[in-house]
C-alpha positions as CSV (number, residue, x, y, z in Angstrom):
1,M,-7.0,-55.2,-3.9
2,T,-3.6,-56.0,-5.3
3,T,-1.7,-53.6,-7.5
4,I,-2.2,-55.9,-10.4
5,E,-6.0,-55.9,-9.9
6,K,-6.0,-52.1,-9.6
7,L,-4.3,-51.8,-12.9
8,L,-6.7,-54.3,-14.5
9,A,-9.6,-52.3,-13.2
10,D,-8.1,-49.0,-14.3
11,R,-7.2,-50.1,-17.9
12,P,-5.2,-47.0,-18.8
13,A,-5.3,-45.7,-22.4
14,F,-1.8,-45.7,-23.8
15,H,-2.4,-46.3,-27.5
16,R,-3.4,-44.3,-30.5
17,V,-6.6,-45.8,-32.1
18,E,-4.4,-46.5,-35.1
19,T,-1.1,-47.9,-33.8
20,E,0.5,-49.5,-36.9
21,I,1.3,-46.5,-39.1
22,D,2.5,-43.0,-38.3
23,R,1.1,-41.2,-41.3
24,S,-2.3,-39.7,-41.4
25,F,-4.8,-41.4,-43.7
26,Q,-8.3,-41.0,-45.0
27,P,-11.1,-43.3,-43.8
28,N,-11.7,-44.6,-47.3
29,E,-8.2,-46.2,-47.2
30,S,-9.5,-48.6,-44.6
31,R,-11.5,-51.8,-45.3
32,L,-13.5,-51.3,-42.1
33,A,-17.0,-50.0,-41.9
34,P,-17.0,-46.2,-42.5
35,Q,-17.9,-45.2,-38.9
36,I,-15.1,-47.4,-37.5
37,A,-12.7,-46.3,-40.1
38,K,-13.3,-42.7,-39.1
39,Q,-12.4,-43.5,-35.5
40,F,-9.1,-45.1,-36.7
41,A,-8.3,-42.0,-38.7
42,S,-9.2,-39.6,-35.9
43,G,-5.9,-39.9,-34.0
44,G,-7.6,-40.5,-30.7
45,I,-6.3,-42.5,-27.7
46,T,-7.6,-45.8,-26.4
47,C,-6.7,-48.9,-24.4
48,Y,-5.8,-52.0,-26.4
49,A,-4.8,-54.0,-23.4
50,I,-5.2,-57.8,-23.7
51,A,-7.9,-59.4,-21.6
52,P,-7.7,-59.4,-17.8
53,E,-7.5,-63.2,-17.6
54,V,-4.5,-63.2,-20.0
55,L,-2.8,-60.5,-17.9
56,R,-3.4,-62.6,-14.8
57,F,-1.9,-65.6,-16.7
58,L,1.2,-63.4,-17.5
59,A,1.5,-62.4,-13.9
60,D,1.4,-66.1,-12.8
61,S,3.9,-67.2,-15.5
62,V,6.8,-64.9,-14.8
63,S,8.9,-63.8,-11.9
64,A,12.1,-61.9,-11.0
65,T,14.1,-64.7,-12.5
66,S,12.4,-64.6,-15.9
67,K,13.6,-63.1,-19.2
68,T,10.8,-61.9,-21.3
69,L,10.1,-59.9,-24.5
70,E,7.0,-58.4,-26.1
71,T,6.3,-56.8,-29.4
72,G,4.0,-53.9,-28.6
73,A,3.7,-52.3,-25.2
74,G,0.9,-51.3,-22.7
75,L,-0.7,-52.7,-19.6
76,S,1.1,-56.0,-20.2
77,T,4.4,-54.1,-19.9
78,L,3.4,-53.0,-16.4
79,I,2.5,-56.5,-15.4
80,F,6.0,-57.7,-16.4
81,A,7.4,-54.8,-14.4
82,L,5.4,-55.6,-11.3
83,R,6.7,-59.2,-11.5
84,G,10.3,-58.0,-11.8
85,S,10.9,-59.8,-15.0
86,L,14.0,-58.8,-17.0
87,H,11.8,-57.5,-19.8
88,V,12.1,-55.9,-23.3
89,A,9.2,-54.1,-24.9
90,V,9.6,-53.3,-28.6
91,T,7.4,-50.5,-29.9
92,P,8.1,-47.7,-32.4
93,S,5.8,-45.2,-30.6
94,K,7.7,-42.7,-28.4
95,A,4.3,-41.3,-27.2
96,E,3.3,-44.8,-26.1
97,I,6.5,-45.3,-24.1
98,T,6.2,-41.8,-22.5
99,S,2.6,-42.5,-21.5
100,I,3.5,-45.8,-19.9
101,R,6.4,-44.3,-18.0
102,D,4.3,-41.4,-16.8
103,Y,1.5,-43.7,-15.6
104,A,4.0,-46.1,-13.9
105,A,5.6,-43.1,-12.0
106,D,2.1,-41.9,-10.9
107,K,1.2,-45.4,-9.7
108,G,4.5,-46.2,-8.0
109,V,5.3,-49.0,-10.5
110,S,9.1,-49.4,-10.9
111,L,10.2,-49.9,-14.5
112,D,13.8,-50.7,-13.5
113,S,13.6,-54.2,-15.0
114,V,12.0,-53.0,-18.3
115,S,13.9,-51.9,-21.4
116,F,12.0,-50.1,-24.1
117,I,13.2,-50.5,-27.6
118,C,11.7,-47.6,-29.7
119,E,12.0,-49.2,-33.1
120,V,9.9,-51.2,-35.5
121,S,10.2,-54.9,-34.7
122,E,11.4,-55.9,-38.2
123,E,14.5,-53.8,-37.7
124,Y,15.3,-54.5,-34.1
125,L,14.6,-58.3,-33.8
126,P,17.0,-59.5,-36.5
127,R,19.9,-58.0,-34.7
128,C,19.0,-58.3,-31.1
129,Q,21.2,-60.3,-28.9
130,L,18.6,-61.8,-26.6
131,A,18.6,-65.6,-25.9
132,D,17.1,-68.1,-23.5
133,L,13.9,-66.2,-23.1
134,D,11.2,-67.6,-20.8
135,L,8.2,-66.0,-22.4
136,V,7.5,-64.0,-25.6
137,L,4.3,-62.0,-26.1
138,L,3.5,-61.2,-29.8
139,D,1.1,-58.3,-29.8
140,G,2.8,-55.8,-32.1
141,K,1.8,-54.9,-35.7
142,H,-1.0,-57.2,-37.0
143,A,-0.8,-56.4,-40.7
144,F,0.4,-59.3,-42.8
145,P,3.2,-60.6,-42.6
146,W,4.4,-58.9,-39.4
147,P,3.1,-61.6,-37.0
148,M,5.1,-64.2,-38.9
149,V,8.2,-61.9,-39.0
150,D,8.0,-61.3,-35.2
151,W,7.6,-65.0,-34.6
152,F,10.5,-65.9,-36.9
153,Y,12.9,-63.7,-35.1
154,T,11.8,-64.7,-31.6
155,A,11.0,-68.4,-31.9
156,D,14.6,-69.6,-31.4
157,R,15.4,-66.9,-28.9
158,L,12.8,-68.7,-26.7
159,K,14.2,-71.5,-24.6
160,Q,12.9,-75.0,-24.7
161,G,9.9,-75.1,-22.4
162,G,9.3,-71.4,-22.8
163,L,6.0,-69.8,-23.6
164,M,5.0,-68.0,-26.8
165,I,1.8,-66.0,-26.5
166,I,0.0,-64.7,-29.6
167,D,-2.8,-62.1,-29.2
168,D,-5.6,-61.3,-31.7
169,A,-5.5,-64.8,-33.2
170,Q,-9.1,-64.2,-34.4
171,M,-7.5,-61.9,-37.1
172,R,-6.6,-63.7,-40.3
173,S,-3.1,-62.5,-40.4
174,V,-2.5,-63.9,-36.9
175,G,-4.7,-66.9,-37.3
176,V,-2.4,-68.3,-40.0
177,L,0.4,-68.3,-37.4
178,R,-1.8,-69.9,-34.8
179,D,-2.8,-72.7,-37.2
180,F,0.8,-73.4,-38.2
181,M,1.9,-73.6,-34.6
182,A,-1.0,-75.8,-33.6
183,A,-0.1,-78.3,-36.2
184,D,3.7,-78.3,-35.6
185,P,5.2,-80.8,-33.1
186,A,7.7,-78.1,-32.0
187,W,4.8,-76.4,-30.2
188,K,2.2,-77.5,-27.6
189,L,-1.0,-75.5,-27.2
190,V,-1.4,-75.0,-23.5
191,R,-4.1,-72.3,-23.2
192,D,-6.7,-70.8,-25.5
193,F,-8.4,-67.7,-24.2
194,A,-11.7,-67.6,-26.2
195,G,-9.9,-68.0,-29.5
196,K,-8.4,-64.5,-29.2
197,T,-5.2,-65.1,-27.3
198,V,-3.4,-68.5,-27.5
199,V,-0.4,-69.8,-25.5
200,F,2.1,-72.3,-26.9
201,Q,4.9,-74.0,-25.1
202,K,8.1,-74.7,-27.1
203,S,9.0,-78.4,-27.0
204,R,12.2,-78.3,-28.9
205,A,15.4,-76.3,-28.5
206,Y,15.3,-75.1,-32.1
207,V,12.4,-74.8,-34.5
208,H,14.1,-73.4,-37.6
209,D,16.2,-76.4,-38.4
210,V,13.6,-78.0,-40.6
211,A,12.7,-78.4,-44.2
212,W,9.2,-77.7,-45.6
213,H,8.3,-81.4,-45.9
214,M,9.0,-81.9,-42.2
215,Q,6.2,-79.5,-41.2
216,P,2.7,-81.1,-40.8
217,W,1.1,-77.8,-41.8
218,N,2.7,-78.1,-45.2
219,V,2.0,-81.8,-45.6
220,A,-1.3,-82.2,-43.9
221,S,-2.6,-85.8,-43.5
222,G,-5.8,-86.3,-45.4
223,S,-5.6,-83.0,-47.2
224,R,-5.7,-82.6,-50.9
225,P,-2.7,-80.5,-52.1
226,T,-3.3,-77.9,-54.8
227,E,-1.8,-78.5,-58.2
228,A,1.1,-76.1,-57.7
229,P,2.5,-77.7,-54.6
230,R,2.0,-81.2,-56.2
231,K,4.0,-80.1,-59.3
232,L,6.7,-78.5,-57.0
233,A,7.0,-81.7,-55.0
234,S,7.3,-83.7,-58.2
235,R,10.1,-81.4,-59.5
236,V,12.0,-81.6,-56.2
237,Y,11.7,-85.4,-56.3
238,R,13.0,-85.7,-59.9
239,K,15.9,-83.3,-59.2
240,A,16.9,-85.2,-56.1
241,R,16.8,-88.5,-58.0
242,R,19.0,-87.1,-60.7
243,V,21.5,-85.8,-58.2
244,L,21.6,-88.9,-56.1
245,L,21.4,-91.5,-58.9
246,G,23.1,-89.7,-61.7
247,H,20.1,-89.9,-64.1
């Protein structure tokens, strides 16, 4: 059994059950069923690793010549480390990082190629200097609008032909991003792991150099726009006509 397969079989627990906020909270603050909400509020430790087939896909997609980044950290971080990718893992949890480091040391997994950024992604990503990334894994904070924020600040750091992997696309906050990318010509859907994890390939060098009316997701063929966007489009047209024609 390879080291990767041993890690997949072990599925170590690195994560607090509630990973997205530091403060303690009462179960009634959650919108989940009471019993599940109690587990989230308990402060326990669990494994939130992405599915084994996705981790194998990661292992097959990167090498020692790759430059990669993930929001979140866990078993995926160890896969990047084993493949020798020049990797950045962004997570605000010091305990999570310590657990991963301790586990890697115990299993003889070198983390020399991994840099941990112990910050929230919305503070680090806007100022980070990374470019020409081969692969980005978005598996950080899932509350809205963090998936979009993480995507926005990593999309054009990814090289043309690079892979963007989005986990937990079954969640509404992530599903919106998946639907946008699936409709956009700048991205090509290359793998869909049971609707939970999706892999897109970037087909343009830059994806932010567009206006709203250039995005199919905004102007869907055959769809009926709501009254507000229709009025907005009419106002934009009238303003443009006045500017261009002088009346």
